[in-house]
C-alpha positions in Angstrom: -13.0 -68.5 -63.9 -10.7 -71.3 -63.2 -11.3 -74.9 -64.1 -13.3 -76.7 -61.4 -12.3 -80.1 -60.1 -14.9 -82.8 -59.8 -12.7 -85.4 -58.2 -14.6 -85.2 -54.9 -17.9 -85.8 -56.7 -16.4 -88.7 -58.6 -15.0 -90.2 -55.4 -18.4 -89.9 -53.6 -20.2 -91.5 -56.6 -17.6 -94.3 -56.7 -18.1 -95.0 -53.0 -21.9 -95.0 -53.4 -21.7 -97.3 -56.4 -19.4 -99.7 -54.5 -21.7 -99.7 -51.5 -24.7 -100.3 -53.7 -23.0 -103.2 -55.5 -21.9 -104.8 -52.3 -25.3 -104.2 -50.7 -27.0 -106.0 -53.5 -25.0 -109.2 -53.0 -24.0 -109.0 -49.3 -26.0 -106.5 -47.3 -24.7 -108.0 -44.0 -21.1 -106.9 -44.9 -22.0 -103.1 -45.2 -24.6 -102.9 -42.5 -22.2 -102.2 -39.6 -20.5 -99.3 -41.4 -23.9 -97.8 -42.4 -25.1 -98.0 -38.8 -21.9 -96.4 -37.6 -22.1 -93.6 -40.2 -25.7 -93.0 -39.2 -24.8 -92.7 -35.5 -22.1 -90.2 -36.2 -24.5 -88.2 -38.4 -27.1 -88.1 -35.6 -24.5 -86.8 -33.2 -23.1 -84.2 -35.5 -26.4 -82.7 -36.9 -27.5 -80.7 -33.8 -24.1 -79.0 -33.6 -24.0 -78.3 -37.3 -27.4 -76.7 -37.1 -26.2 -74.5 -34.2 -23.0 -73.6 -36.1 -24.9 -72.8 -39.3 -27.2 -70.6 -37.3 -24.4 -68.7 -35.7 -22.6 -68.3 -39.1 -25.8 -67.0 -40.7 -26.3 -64.5 -37.9 -22.7 -63.3 -38.2 -22.9 -62.9 -42.0 -26.2 -61.0 -41.6 -25.3 -58.7 -38.7 -21.6 -58.2 -38.7 -19.7 -56.1 -41.2 -16.0 -55.0 -41.3 -17.0 -51.4 -40.4 -18.9 -52.6 -37.3 -16.0 -54.8 -36.2 -13.4 -52.0 -36.7 -15.4 -49.7 -34.3 -14.8 -52.2 -31.5 -11.2 -53.1 -32.3 -9.2 -49.9 -32.0 -6.1 -49.6 -29.8 -8.3 -48.1 -27.0 -10.7 -51.0 -26.9 -8.6 -52.9 -24.4 -9.4 -56.6 -23.7 -12.6 -56.4 -25.8 -10.6 -56.6 -29.1 -8.9 -59.8 -27.9 -12.3 -61.4 -27.1 -13.5 -60.4 -30.6 -10.3 -61.9 -32.1 -10.7 -65.2 -30.3 -14.4 -65.6 -30.9 -14.2 -64.3 -34.5 -11.3 -66.7 -35.3 -13.2 -69.7 -33.8 -16.5 -69.1 -35.6 -14.9 -68.0 -38.9 -15.3 -70.5 -41.7 -14.1 -71.1 -45.2 -10.6 -70.8 -46.7 -8.3 -68.4 -45.0 -7.5 -66.5 -48.2 -11.1 -65.4 -48.3 -10.5 -63.5 -45.0 -7.4 -61.7 -46.1 -9.3 -58.8 -47.8 -11.3 -58.2 -44.7 -8.3 -58.4 -42.5 -6.4 -56.0 -44.8 -9.4 -53.5 -44.6 -9.3 -53.8 -40.8 -5.6 -53.1 -40.8 -6.2 -50.0 -42.9 -8.8 -48.9 -40.3 -6.3 -49.1 -37.4 -6.5 -52.7 -36.2 -3.0 -54.0 -35.3 -1.2 -57.1 -36.4 -1.6 -58.6 -32.9 -5.3 -58.8 -33.4 -4.9 -60.3 -36.9 -2.4 -62.9 -35.6 -4.8 -63.9 -32.8 -7.7 -64.1 -35.2 -5.8 -66.3 -37.6 -4.4 -68.5 -34.8 -7.9 -69.2 -33.4 -9.1 -70.4 -36.8 -7.4 -73.6 -35.9 -10.2 -74.2 -33.4 -13.0 -75.8 -35.5 -16.4 -75.9 -33.8 -17.9 -78.3 -36.4 -15.1 -80.8 -35.7 -15.6 -80.9 -31.9 -18.3 -83.6 -32.0 -16.0 -85.8 -34.1 -13.1 -85.1 -31.7 -15.4 -86.2 -28.9 -15.7 -89.6 -30.5 -12.0 -90.1 -30.3 -10.8 -88.0 -27.3 -12.1 -87.1 -23.9 -13.9 -83.9 -23.0 -11.1 -82.9 -20.7 -8.5 -83.2 -23.5 -10.6 -81.1 -25.8 -11.2 -78.4 -23.2 -7.5 -78.3 -22.3 -6.4 -78.2 -25.9 -8.8 -75.4 -26.7 -7.7 -73.4 -23.7 -4.0 -73.8 -24.5 -4.7 -72.8 -28.1 -6.6 -69.7 -27.0 -3.9 -68.7 -24.5 -1.1 -69.3 -27.1 -3.0 -67.1 -29.6 -3.1 -64.3 -27.0 0.6 -64.6 -26.3 1.3 -64.5 -30.0 -1.0 -61.5 -30.5 0.7 -59.6 -27.7 4.2 -60.4 -29.1 3.0 -59.1 -32.5 1.7 -56.0 -30.8 5.0 -55.3 -29.0 6.9 -55.8 -32.2 4.6 -53.5 -34.1 4.9 -50.8 -31.5 8.7 -50.8 -31.9 8.6 -50.5 -35.7 
């Protein structure tokens, strides 16, 4: 096992210690930031619970074998829907997905599907509530749709290239 970095924990403890120190002497100076943090937390919690539920269900019910049955060359548009939704709801570091994607490739899934899946990982559901704090709903919807459409175009290009090889 590699050496684990605790820098994030040290940073969190440093911030908490600083807030506690300042709070002891001047509570009025940290109160606005605490109230703002609490309001963000209240807005994000329902979405995080929903996302966690979806991720748990996916981990429990979906396996690489069940996915590959629906992703063959004859599955038509259904495989693209799986690639988009799968990419959007997938979590964790991308390198953790490489073994599963390799296994799907061995079972006949094309590079177009894999490219579409990876492209859609850029759409992060847990970050949408935070994006809503900074941008309008219209912007987020348009950005998401453009990313999905671009992922399909890239997937189709990969599929055409793969067919020629």
